N, C-alpha and C positions, 0 to 999 in steps of 0.2 A: 652299836654292837654291844650287845648283852653279854655278859660273863658270870661267872659264879661269884655270890657275893655271901658274905658273913664272916669271912677269914682274911687275915693279912699275909704277908709273905711269909713271915714265921709260923703260920697256921693257928695264931691265935684268933678268936673270935672278937670281932669288933662290936662295938656299943657306941653308935652314933650319938643317941640320946645323952650318955655319958659325957661326951665329949662336949655336947653343948650345953650342958649343967656345971661343968666345970669352968667353961668360959664365962656364963653369964655370972658366976659366983664374983670373978673379979671386977664385974662392971658396974657402974653406977646408973641406974636406968631412972629416965626421967619420968614426971606424973603422965605426960602424954603417953608415953610407951605404955603404961600400966594400967591405961583405960582400958575396961571388959566390954565385951559383946555379948549380950544377955541373951540365951536361948530359953524361952520357955520350957512348961512341960508338955503343952499340947504340939509344941513344933516337935518336940524330942519323940513322941510317941508317932506322929506322922514319919520322921526319919527313919524311925527303927522299922516301919512298915516297908519302907522303901529298900532297907538293908537286908530283907529277908532273904534275898537272892543273889547275895553277895559270894564271891569265891576269891580264892588268893591261890595263886599258882607259881610255879619255877621249875625250869628245867633241870634236872639232876646232872649235871656235867660241868667239868672244869673247862670246857674250850669255849671260846667266842662263837657267837652266833647272831644273825639279824633277826633282830626283834620284831620288825615287821613282816618279815619271812615267816615268824613263828605265829604271830595272830594270825596272818592270812590263813596258813594252814590248818589251824586249829578251827578256824571258822567253818572252813570247807571240810573238815571229819566231823564236827559236831552236827553240823546241818541243823539247826533250830529251827523253830517257828516264826522265831523272831530274831533279828540280828543281834548279837549281844554287845555290851560296852566295854572295851576291853582298853587299859592303859599301863603303861610302865608305870611301877611304884618304886623302882629303885633297880639295880644291877641284879638283873634275873630276877625280876619279880613282877608280878602283874597281877592286876586287880580285874576281875571279872563281873560285870552285871548283868544278870539276866532277867527276864521279865515275867516270868510265871514259872509255876512250880514244875510243870513238867521238864522245861529246859535246864531247871537246876539241878534237878534228879539225876538227869541224862550225863551234865556236866562232873558233878560230884561223885554221884554214886555207881556210875558206870566206869568202863574202861578194862585194864588199865591204858592210859593213852600215852601214846610215844611222839617224839618228833625227831626224825631222822636216827631214828634206834636208841634214842637216848629218853629215860624215864621221864615222864610229867606229872610233878606231884601237885595235885590239886584238892583244898579242903575247903570247908564252911568257914567263912569270915564273917564277923559281926561288924565290921567295920571302924571299930572304936580302937583296937589298939594300933602300934606301930608296925605297918608291914615288915619294917627290916629287923622287928623283935619277934615276928612269927616264929614257930618251931612246929616242922613238919614231923608227924609221926611216922611216916613210912608210907608205902606203895601197897594198895590193895590188888591181888592178883587172884587169877582162877588157877587153884591147884587140883590134882588128883591124887587120890592115895589108891594104889593098884593091889590086888591079891588078898583081899580080907576074906578069909574063910565065911561061907555063907551062915555058919551057926554064929559066929562073933559078929555079923554085919546088924549092929543093933545101934539107936541112935547114939546113948549115952557112950558106947565104947567108941564110936565114930569121933563124937565131939572130943573126947580126951585125945584122940589120934592127932585131929585137926589142930589141936590147942599146942602140940610139940609143933607144929609147921608155922604157926603165928597166930594172931589174934584173930579169933574165928569171928566173921559176920555171917555167914550164911553157909548151910551144909545140904547138899540133894544127896538123898539116899538111892533113890533110882532114876539117874539123869538120862536123857537122851543120848546114846553112844553114838556121837558125832567124831569120837576118836577110839582108836583101836584100844583093846582090853577090857577088862571087867574091873570097874573102880566106882569110888564115890568121888563127889565133886565137892570142894569146898572152895570158899573165898577168905581169904585171909591178909591179916596185914603184914607186909615183909618188912622188917627193920632195916635200913638202908647202910647200917655199919656193921652188921653181921653176916654171915654166909648163910647162902640157900640151903635149905634141907634137902639131901638126897633120899633120905630112907627114914621112916618111923619104925621102933620095934614094938612088937605085941609080945609081951611074956604071958604063957598060958601054964597053969600048975600043969605038971604032970605031962607036958609036951613040948615046953620049953620054948625058946624064942623064936619067931617070926621076923624078917626083915620084910618090911612093905616099901616097894618102890614109890617114891614122890616124882611126879611129873607137872610140867606147867604148861599151861596151853598158851599163853601169851606173856613174854616176860622180856624186858628190854635188855641193853647189853650187859653183861657182867664178866668177871672175870674167871677165866678156865683154872687159874693157878688158887687164887682165895677164894674164888665164889660170892663176891661182892658186887652188888649192881652200881654201874656207873663208869667203868673202864672195862677195858679188856685185858687179856694177861700181856701182850706187849707193851702195856704200861704201866705194867705191876712192877716195882722194883726197877731192876735195870732191862727186864723184859725178855732177858734170855733164860728159857726154860727145856727143860728136855721133856719126853713124852711122858716121865712117870712122875713129873711135878705139876702136871696138868690134871687133878683130880676132878675137876668139873668139866661140862662139855655137852654137847649136842644130844647126848642119852637122856638128858634130863627135859627134854623138850617131849610134850604130847605129839603122837601122829595121827593126822587126820585120816578119817575111814575114806575108801574109794570105792563107791557104788559100782557095780560092775553095768555096762550097758547092755540096755533090754531095747531089742528090735521092736519098734513101734507097732501096733495093729493096724491093718487096714482098716478103714472105717468105713462101713457097707451103707451109712445113709447117704442122702443127698447134700452135698455141699451148698453152704449157702454165701460163700465168697467166690472170688475170681482166684483161681489157683492152678493147680497143674491137674486137676482131674481126679484127684486121690479121694474126692467124695461122690463119685459115679456109684450107682449101685451095682451089685456085683453080678456079672454075666452081661452087662450093658456093653455094646461094642465102643470104642472110642473113633472119633473122626480121624481120617487118613490123610496125610498131604500126599501130593504127585509122586515124591519119592517113595513113601512107604507104600503105596499101590503102583510102583513101578512103571507109572504112566510118562516116561522120560522118551519116549518114541514117537515120530510123528506118525507113524502108522497105528499106535494104539489111541491116539486122538481123533483119527478120522471117523466118522460116523458111517460105517460099514455093514451096520446091523441087515438082515434079511429075515424074511419069514418063510416058514416051510409052507404055508397055505400058498401064497402068493410069490411067483417066479422072480428071483431078482433082478431080469431082464427086464420082465413087463413092469415092475413097481418102480424100475430107474428111468423108465420109457415114459411113463404117464408122470413122473414127479418133473423130469426135465422138460416137458412139451410145454407145460403152462410158461415156464421161464424163457423158453426160445419163442413163443409166441408173443410174447411182451417184450423181448429185447430184439428181434430179428425185423428188420425191416428191408430187406431185399426182395425184389419182385418175383424170385424164383417160388418163394412160400405163398400160397395162395389163400392161404389164411391168416395172414398180416396185413396189417393196414397202415399203408406210409401216408404221412402226412403231404397234404397237397403240394404240389409245387409251385413257386413263385415263377410266373411269366419272365423271362429276362427283360422284355422291353419296359416293364414298370419298375426295374431294379433301379434304372437312373432319374426315373422321375419322381416330381418331390410330390410326397403324399400329403394332402391338405386335411386334416380332421376337421370333422363338422364342428359348427359354432354350438358353444353350449346354450341350452336353455336359458332366456331369460327368465328373471325373478319377477315374480308377479305377486303385489302385496294383496292379500286377502280383502282388506278394507275398502281396495279401490272397486273391486266385482262389487260390494254390497253399494257402495255409492252408485256405480253404473245401474244398477237394479232402481234403485229410488227415485233417479232424473229420467231414466227413460220410460218409464210406465206412466202414461196418461190414461185419464178414462175414456177416452174414444177408443184407443189399443185394446183397452180391457174388454170393452163390448164386441168388438171385432172378434178377438179371441173366443169370448163366449160364444158368438154366434157360430164361428167355424167348428167349435167342438160339438155344438149342437147338431150341425149338419153331418157329421161325422157319426153319429150316433143314429140319424135316421138312416143313413145309406146303409149302416151295419142292419 
């Protein structure tokens, strides 16, 4: 379980390195304990390249939480191109190693990030100093300054107003209005030990002072009594406050704009996919089911169509005559042909089928021709054929 680090029970900041130095001052170290591990200049250069994408972070809360749940949750929120390497470097301290510039910029310069509503402080880290000695400067948030008159909506004036909110990193003079109101958008560093700014003042010579509201787009838990990020008003002091004591609240949050619903227009072109027919050309009738066509009656399904040229009884007589001619085998119908009747006396007799023809090998016929033909037979056959021609 991780918890808030850097303070003792009395609220005094801890310095672990100082405790170690005081302990070593009273020890007599042996020579084998004083042997050095040398790192050359080339190795230092390579190690510094790997440390380019390092960051250090902590959760700004005094409550205990599961460090594994924090690491898993932040990896899911960041959704980086390559999975970062996260490790615990102390109580509520985490060192994060990214692998490319895009992932590092997203983790360090975007946000603000929150975990269970608490602020997640993340800053650049060179990897040389002790993580427990690292001092976090604050939390970068997106804020809005509302109601600046158009004549005074100039970059240098807006920059001075933004500095009243916090250390300015970015100013957007004409942002896209994803939130309600007329405002300029600023990204500022909020100090965690000071209350959030609710208004900034613009003093115009001859016109007097103008109070300009400051709203925040995404800000973690803060106290409605003291306005400091990190706890709520029930954890501030004894937690018992009246309505007049809550000087901060939800009115400091920016409100998202709600776009009106627009009915989609019917597409007049041909659909290229499978759907519900929205892509049919205008005016083309759709296919109807039996229920849509009201064909739920047996009488509607019968083929009783008739022609005005041809009487119904004639058409029905000619259509049915062929079917009766093929199906009726009674003696009353002269046009029908019944199959021949089998005599009763042959029913009980055993019918013997004829034997199948015997197979003759063609090679046997050629052998017979060769052996049976003699010179005398050939001469007699030639004489008989000569006599036949003379007779003709």
